[in-house]
C-alpha positions in Angstrom: -5.3 15.4 -21.1 -4.0 17.4 -24.1 -5.9 15.3 -26.6 -9.5 16.5 -27.0 -11.9 13.6 -26.8 -15.5 14.7 -26.6 -17.8 11.8 -26.8 -18.1 10.6 -30.4 -14.5 11.6 -31.3 -12.2 9.5 -29.0 -9.9 7.6 -31.4 -6.9 10.1 -31.0 -6.9 9.9 -27.2 -7.3 6.1 -27.2 -4.4 5.7 -29.7 -2.3 8.0 -27.4 -3.2 5.8 -24.4 -2.2 2.7 -26.4 1.2 4.3 -27.2 1.8 5.2 -23.5 1.0 1.6 -22.5 3.3 0.0 -25.0 6.1 2.4 -24.2 5.8 1.1 -20.6 6.0 -2.6 -21.4 2.4 -3.5 -21.4 0.6 -5.4 -24.2 -1.8 -2.9 -25.8 -4.5 -3.9 -28.3 -6.7 -1.5 -30.2 -10.0 -2.5 -31.7 -12.6 -0.9 -34.0 -15.9 -2.4 -32.9 -18.8 -3.3 -35.1 -21.3 -0.5 -34.5 -24.1 -2.2 -36.4 -23.8 -5.4 -34.3 -23.7 -3.5 -31.0 -26.8 -1.4 -31.9 -28.7 -4.6 -32.6 -27.7 -6.1 -29.1 -30.6 -6.6 -26.7 -28.4 -4.9 -24.1 -27.7 -1.8 -26.3 -27.4 1.1 -23.9 -28.3 3.9 -26.3 -26.3 6.8 -27.6 -26.6 10.6 -27.5 -23.5 11.7 -29.5 -23.2 11.4 -33.2 -20.7 8.5 -34.0 -19.3 7.0 -37.1 -17.0 4.5 -35.3 -16.3 3.0 -31.9 -12.7 2.5 -30.9 -11.4 0.7 -27.9 -8.1 -0.2 -26.2 -6.9 -2.8 -23.7 -3.6 -2.6 -21.9 -2.6 -5.9 -20.4 -0.1 -6.9 -17.7 0.4 -10.5 -18.5 0.3 -13.0 -15.6 2.5 -15.9 -15.0 -0.3 -18.5 -15.1 -2.6 -18.6 -18.1 -5.2 -20.5 -16.1 -5.4 -18.0 -13.2 -8.3 -15.6 -12.6 -8.0 -12.3 -14.2 -8.7 -8.8 -12.8 -10.1 -5.9 -14.8 -9.6 -2.2 -14.4 -11.9 0.0 -16.5 -12.1 3.7 -17.3 -13.5 6.0 -20.0 -11.5 8.5 -21.9 -14.4 10.3 -23.5 -15.4 13.6 -21.9 -18.2 16.1 -22.2 -17.6 19.4 -24.1 -16.0 22.3 -22.2 -19.1 24.3 -22.6 -19.6 28.0 -23.3 -18.5 29.5 -20.0 -15.0 31.0 -19.9 -12.3 28.8 -18.4 -9.3 30.2 -16.4 -7.1 27.9 -18.4 -7.3 26.2 -21.8 -9.6 23.2 -21.1 -7.2 21.0 -23.2 -4.0 22.4 -21.6 -3.4 19.5 -19.2 -1.5 22.1 -17.2 0.2 21.1 -14.0 0.0 24.0 -11.5 -0.5 24.4 -7.8 -0.3 20.6 -7.3 -3.2 20.1 -9.6 -3.9 18.7 -13.1 -6.1 21.1 -15.0 -8.4 20.5 -17.9 -11.5 18.7 -19.2 -11.5 15.1 -18.0 -9.0 15.6 -15.2 -11.4 14.3 -12.6 -13.9 12.5 -14.9 -11.9 10.4 -15.6 -8.6 10.7 -17.5 -6.8 11.2 -14.3 -8.2 7.9 -12.9 -7.2 6.0 -16.1 -3.7 7.4 -15.9 -3.5 6.3 -12.2 -4.6 2.8 -13.3 -1.9 2.7 -16.0 0.8 3.7 -13.5 -0.4 1.0 -11.1 -0.1 -1.7 -13.7 3.4 -0.6 -14.7 4.4 -0.5 -11.0 3.1 -4.0 -10.3 4.9 -5.2 -13.4 8.2 -3.7 -12.3 7.8 -5.3 -8.9 7.5 -8.8 -10.3 4.0 -9.1 -11.8 1.1 -11.3 -10.9 -0.2 -14.8 -11.3 -3.1 -13.8 -13.5 -3.6 -11.1 -16.1 -4.6 -7.6 -15.1 -6.5 -5.9 -18.0 -7.0 -2.2 -18.2 -9.9 -1.3 -20.5 -9.8 2.2 -21.9 -13.2 2.9 -23.4 -15.2 5.4 -25.3 -18.9 6.4 -25.1 -19.4 6.2 -21.3 -20.8 9.6 -21.1 -23.7 8.8 -23.3 -24.6 5.3 -22.2 -21.7 2.9 -22.0 -21.4 1.5 -25.5 -17.6 1.3 -25.2 -17.7 -1.0 -22.2 -20.5 -3.0 -23.6 -18.3 -3.6 -26.6 -15.2 -4.4 -24.5 -17.2 -7.0 -22.5 -18.7 -8.5 -25.6 -15.1 -9.2 -26.7 -13.8 -10.4 -23.3 -15.7 -10.8 -20.0 -13.6 -13.5 -18.3 -12.8 -11.5 -15.2 -13.0 -12.4 -11.6 -13.7 -8.8 -10.6 -13.4 -5.2 -11.8 -12.5 -1.9 -10.3 -13.4 1.5 -11.9 -11.5 4.6 -10.7 -14.3 7.0 -11.1 -14.2 10.1 -8.8 -15.9 8.7 -5.7 -14.3 11.0 -3.1 -12.1 8.2 -1.7 -15.2 6.1 -0.8 -15.9 2.7 -2.3 -19.1 2.9 -4.4 -20.8 -0.5 -4.5 -24.3 0.7 -5.5 -25.2 3.0 -8.4 -28.5 4.3 -9.6 -29.6 3.9 -13.2 -30.7 6.7 -15.4 -33.0 7.0 -18.4 -33.2 9.9 -20.9 -36.7 10.8 -22.0 -38.4 13.1 -24.5 -42.1 14.0 -24.2 -44.3 15.8 -26.7 -47.5 17.6 -25.9 -49.9 18.8 -28.6 -52.0 21.9 -28.4 -54.4 23.8 -30.7 -53.1 27.1 -32.2 -55.0 30.3 -32.2 -54.3 34.0 -32.3 -53.3 35.2 -28.8 -56.1 37.8 -29.0 -58.5 34.9 -29.2 -56.8 32.6 -26.8 -59.9 30.8 -25.7 -60.2 29.4 -29.3 -57.0 27.5 -28.8 -55.4 25.0 -26.4 -52.1 25.9 -25.0 -49.5 23.1 -25.0 -47.8 25.0 -22.2 -50.9 24.9 -20.0 -51.2 21.1 -20.6 -47.5 20.7 -19.6 -47.9 22.4 -16.3 -49.9 19.4 -15.0 -47.3 17.0 -16.4 -44.5 18.9 -14.5 -46.5 18.6 -11.3 -47.0 14.9 -11.9 -43.3 14.4 -12.5 -42.5 16.1 -9.2 -44.9 13.8 -7.5 -43.2 10.8 -9.2 -39.8 11.9 -8.0 -41.1 12.1 -4.4 -42.5 8.6 -4.8 -39.2 7.2 -6.1 -37.3 8.7 -3.2 -39.8 7.7 -0.4 -39.1 4.5 1.5 -35.8 3.8 -0.4 -34.9 0.2 0.2 -31.1 0.1 -0.4 -29.3 1.3 2.8 -26.5 3.0 0.9 -28.9 4.8 -1.5 -31.2 5.7 1.4 -28.3 7.7 2.9 -28.3 10.1 -0.1 -30.3 13.3 0.0 -31.8 12.6 -3.4 -31.0 9.0 -4.6 -33.1 9.0 -7.7 -33.5 12.5 -9.2 -36.0 13.2 -11.9 -35.1 16.3 -13.8 -36.5 18.1 -16.9 -33.6 19.8 -18.4 -35.0 21.3 -21.6 -38.3 22.6 -22.8 -39.3 24.1 -26.2 -42.7 25.3 -27.1 -44.5 27.5 -29.6 -43.5 29.3 -32.8 -44.7 32.9 -32.3 -45.2 35.1 -29.3 -48.7 36.1 -30.3 -49.9 32.6 -31.1 -51.3 30.0 -28.7 -48.6 27.3 -28.7 -49.7 24.1 -30.5 -46.8 22.0 -29.3 -44.3 21.5 -26.5 -41.3 19.2 -26.1 -39.8 18.4 -22.8 -36.6 16.4 -22.2 -34.8 15.1 -19.2 -33.6 12.1 -17.2 -35.2 9.9 -14.5 -33.3 7.8 -12.0 -33.7 4.1 -11.8 -33.6 2.7 -8.2 -31.2 -0.1 -7.3 -33.1 -3.4 -7.6 -35.7 -2.0 -10.1 -35.7 -2.6 -13.8 -35.5 0.2 -16.3 -38.7 -1.1 -17.9 -40.6 -0.7 -14.6 -39.5 2.9 -14.4 -40.5 3.6 -18.0 -44.0 2.2 -17.3 -44.4 4.3 -14.1 -43.1 7.5 -15.9 -45.4 7.0 -18.9 -48.3 6.3 -16.7 -47.7 9.5 -14.7 -47.5 11.6 -17.9 -50.6 10.1 -19.5 -52.6 10.6 -16.3 -51.7 14.3 -16.3 -52.1 14.8 -20.1 -53.7 12.0 -22.1 -52.6 13.6 -25.3 -48.9 13.5 -24.4 -46.4 10.9 -25.9 -43.1 9.8 -24.4 -40.1 8.3 -26.2 -36.8 7.1 -24.7 -33.7 8.6 -26.2 -30.0 8.7 -25.5 -28.2 6.8 -22.7 -30.0 4.0 -20.9 -28.2 3.3 -17.6 -29.5 0.4 -15.5 -28.7 0.3 -11.8 -26.0 -1.9 -10.4 -24.7 -3.2 -7.1 -22.1 -5.4 -5.5 -22.8 -6.4 -1.9 -21.0 -4.5 0.8 -19.9 -7.8 2.3 -18.7 -9.3 -1.0 -15.0 -10.3 -0.7 -13.9 -8.0 -3.5 -15.7 -5.0 -1.9 -14.0 -5.8 1.4 -10.6 -6.2 -0.4 -10.9 -2.7 -2.1 -12.1 -1.1 1.2 -9.2 -2.5 3.1 -6.7 -1.6 0.4 -8.0 2.0 0.3 -8.1 2.3 4.0 -4.5 1.1 4.4 -3.4 3.6 1.7 -5.3 6.6 3.2 -4.6 5.7 6.8 -8.3 5.9 7.8 -11.4 3.9 7.4 -13.0 4.0 4.0 -16.8 3.9 3.8 -19.0 2.1 1.3 -21.4 4.4 -0.5 -24.1 4.5 -3.1 -24.1 7.0 -6.0 -27.1 8.6 -7.7 -25.6 8.6 -11.3 -25.3 6.0 -14.0 -21.9 4.4 -14.7 -20.3 1.5 -16.5 -20.2 -0.4 -13.2 -23.6 -1.9 -13.9 -22.5 -3.5 -17.1 -20.1 -5.7 -15.1 -22.7 -6.4 -12.4 -25.2 -7.5 -15.1 -22.7 -10.2 -16.2 -22.2 -11.4 -12.6 -18.7 -9.8 -12.4 -18.3 -8.1 -9.0 -17.5 -4.5 -9.6 -17.0 -1.4 -7.4 -15.7 2.1 -8.0 -13.0 4.0 -6.1 -11.4 7.2 -7.0 -10.5 10.8 -6.2 -12.6 13.6 -4.7 -13.8 16.1 -7.3 -17.1 14.7 -8.7 -18.5 18.2 -8.2 -15.9 19.5 -10.7 -16.8 16.9 -13.4 -18.7 18.4 -16.3 -18.0 21.9 -14.8 -15.9 24.8 -15.8 -12.2 24.8 -14.6 -12.2 21.0 -14.0 -9.1 19.8 -12.1 -7.9 17.1 -9.8 -5.2 17.1 -7.0 -2.1 15.3 -8.1 -1.7 13.9 -4.6 -5.1 12.3 -4.9 -4.2 10.6 -8.1 -1.1 9.3 -6.5 -3.2 7.9 -3.6 -5.5 6.2 -6.1 -2.6 4.6 -8.0 -1.1 3.3 -4.8 -4.5 1.9 -3.6 -4.8 0.2 -7.0 -1.4 -1.4 -6.5 -2.6 -2.7 -3.2 -5.8 -4.1 -4.8 -3.8 -5.9 -7.5 -1.3 -7.3 -5.0 -4.0 -8.7 -2.7 -6.4 -10.0 -5.4 -6.6 -13.8 -5.4 -5.7 -14.7 -9.0 
């Protein structure tokens, strides 16, 4: 927690993680991935942060049988920036106070990775497992998932994977995708006193904004997946940034709008790109759209899959109450495992609402519960 690791600058925290793993008897391997090769991959998930290297670590609890199935735990150690709002504590303090761990990444998801590390060490101390348990500590999740793509490019021989993202003690077995877009709308400049001689790019954008609101309603009407249907807004479409014009007394000759659009479970990102571009063109034929930054596809593991049921049972036994399966409206690295046919679910602490927010923190008791639930998962997994 005390090692800053904003996306694009993760090496120091990953080296720290490797040191912690080695000190606890695990086999830790570090890797500098080939960025050029990854960016040429058909499955390249995009990037938003500037990056000169991609560093990754695996911590392995060796199994007794080299031919046994292997289990993967996965978590990202990159975090978003603390922002400009004043924090009550230093965002890199890692302070333990009032039964909580405070700082950027506490909930999303350095706390979850630490819980997974403790689970591996505990299982090792109790006698180990038949097959390997591999904890992938990755970078670049926040801007698309390049770190996990690289890790799976190196090693994808897993029977299943669990990711301790903050799911509120539910088992997430369906996740929406998300695509980042940038749209440009041209106008015709003129003096504001002769406004009718120009064409305002802002006026043209108003129709686009209405069209995108209509598209969001369409994406969230008649949602097929039962877990996603239970969410208030499964597939949000949000315009997060708009810039236009150069001078207050000039008709604006350009406008740029940027945002993200959700990708429904069972729908390809290409299909959403086509629908989105069609909606924009219909509202403003002069507009152009490009796809930038992270490209998260959707993913799912069936509720009745044996691994989903195993995780639900382990979590229920740890918490002493039934644990529900859920769908989540955000992109995650889960889908990269699902795309390879590796069953994958997410289970972690409450606190998603504090992720990316000021004064991020997580309850220590919740991290303990996650670690203990992970021990149960590992102990019950059929290697």
